[in-house]
N, C-alpha and C positions, 0 to 999 in steps of 0.2 A: 504494499500500499504506499503510494507516494505521498509525502508530506505536502507537496505543492497542491495536489488534487484535493487533499483533505482541507487544506487552508481555503481553497477556492469554494469548496462545498460550504464551509462554515460562513464565509463572507457572503455568499449568495443567499443562504437560508436566513441568516440573521437580518440582512438588509431587506429581503423579501417579506419576512414576517412583520418586521417593524413598520414598514411602509403599508403593508396590507391592513394593519390595524386602522390607519388613517382612512383607507378606502372603505372598510367595513363601516366606520362611523358615518361616512358620507352616504353609503347605501341606506343606512338606517335613518339618518336625519335629512338626507337630501343635500343638494349642492347650493343651498341658499346663501351661505357666506361667500362662496366662490362667485356666484352670480352678482352679489353686491359689490365685491371687489372689482370684478370685470367692468361693471357699469360705471363705477367711480373712475376707472382708468379710460373709459370711452371705448372699450373693446366689445366685440359682439358677444352676446350671451351664450351662443352655442358653444363657445370655447369652454364653458364651465363643465360640459360633459366630457371633455378631455381628461378631467381629473379622474374619472372612472378608468380610463385607459392607463393613466400614470400611477394610480394608487390601488387598482384591483388587478387588471390584466397583466401589467408589467411585473408586479411582485410574484404573481402565480408562475409566470414564465421563469423568473429567477429561481424560485423554489424548486421547480421541476428541472431546471437546467435546460429547458427547451428554448432555443433562440435567445439564450441568456444575454448575448451582446445587444440584441435589439431591445430586450426588456430593460437592460441597464441604460441604453441610450434614451429610452422613453422616460426613465426616472430622472436622468440628468436634465432633460428638457423640462420636466415637471418641477424639479427643484429650482431651476433657473427662473421659471415663471413665479414660483412661490417667493423666492428671494426678491425678485424685481417688483412684484405687485404688493407684497405684504410686509416684507422685512427690511426694505432699504433703509429705513430710519434707524435700524439697529446695527447696521453694518460696522460701525466704529464703536459700539458700546460693549461694556463689560457687564457681566451678570453680577448679582450681589455676592456670589461666591468667588468672584475674581476671574472666572473664565470668560471666554468670549460669549456674548449674548446669543449668538447664532451657532454655537458649537454643535448642536444636534443637527441643524440644517446643513452645516458644513460637513459633518460626518456622513450624513446621507449622500450628499453630493460627491464627496471623496470616495466613499465606498462604491457608489454607482460607477464612477469613472474607473476605479480599479477593476471591477467586473467587466466593464466595456473593453479594457485593454487586455485583461488576463483571459477572458473567456470562462466557460463553465467548468472545464476540467473533466476528468474521467467519470466522476460520480454524478452523471446527468443523463437525461434522456438523450440518446444518441451517442453518449460517451465523448471522449476527447476528439473523435473523428467526425462528430456531428458538424454539418456545414456551417451553421451559425452559432455554435457553441463557443 
């Protein structure tokens, strides 16, 4: 068992599960907050439904390791939208604990970039030889 493949599995699954919690919340409560933010930014409301792609479909792809690079790219785009539309005012702020105010969002973005460049690894649907893994 290769340590690199195990590391890729852990990275994919942890990122996928944590982002999926956000998606499940939006499935339960709807995209109301996202619709509001998009409206304030002057963007079309249909973009709000992209959050389901970025926070439900993409994490499931990561967890399974099926088209993991595509799933990771979708999460990167989703995080860039979240940072740009919701968190820009916090970009240079520290949290009360001394860490960066956006460390969670930064970790999600960094982990998604890592999966994008590393791929899914051997422990995935299609294995290491999968076309989009």
